[in-house]
N, C-alpha and C positions, 0 to 999 in steps of 0.2 A: 690699352689704348695704343695708338699707333704714334703718338708724339707730335700729332699735328693738332693745332689749336684752331677753332672756329672764330673767325674774326667777325664781329656784329656786323651788319650792313648799315651803313650810315643813313641817317635817317634825312629827308629832304624836307626842310619846314616850309618851303614854298610848295612843295607838292600836297603835302598835309594842308596848307591852308585852302589850295584850290578845291580839295576834296572836301573840306568842312564847309566851304562856301556852296558849293556844290550841293551838298546836302541841304544847306539851310534855303538854297533856291528851289530845290525841288519840293521841300516840305511846303512852301509857299506857293507853289503851282508855276513854278519857272524852270527853265533848264539854263544853265550858265554854260556859256560855249566862248572859245576864243577865236578870232578870224585867222585864217590860216595865212593871210596875205597882209602885208603892210597896210596899215599901222598896227597890226595886231590888237586891234580893240577886243575888251570883253561884251560880250552881250548876255541879257536876260532876255528870253524868249519865253512867249506863253506857252506853257507846257500844251495845251489844247489846240492850237492853230499855228504854233512855231512864228508868229509875229513878233517882231522886237519890241520890247517893253522900256529898255533902257540900254544906251549903248554909253561906254566910257573907256579912257586910257589906263585907269588903274583898278586893281582890285580892291584898294582903299576907299573908292567911289560907289564899288559895288557892295561892299560891307555897309557903308554909311546908308545906302540905298535901301538895303534890307532891314537895316536897324530903324528905318523911319515907318 
């Protein structure tokens, strides 16, 4: 061994949450996207035609919508 220790890559809880919600949205027939310009809203789009279904400022609201 060369004496170098591998440091674990820190996990980003926010990125993990986005991946989890994206997977939930996809399994329900939607795509979760974030606007690239202010106010950077989150959008659930219909997977078949790309039409916006739900638009909100927070991931909490996306999660509640998917729970309903």
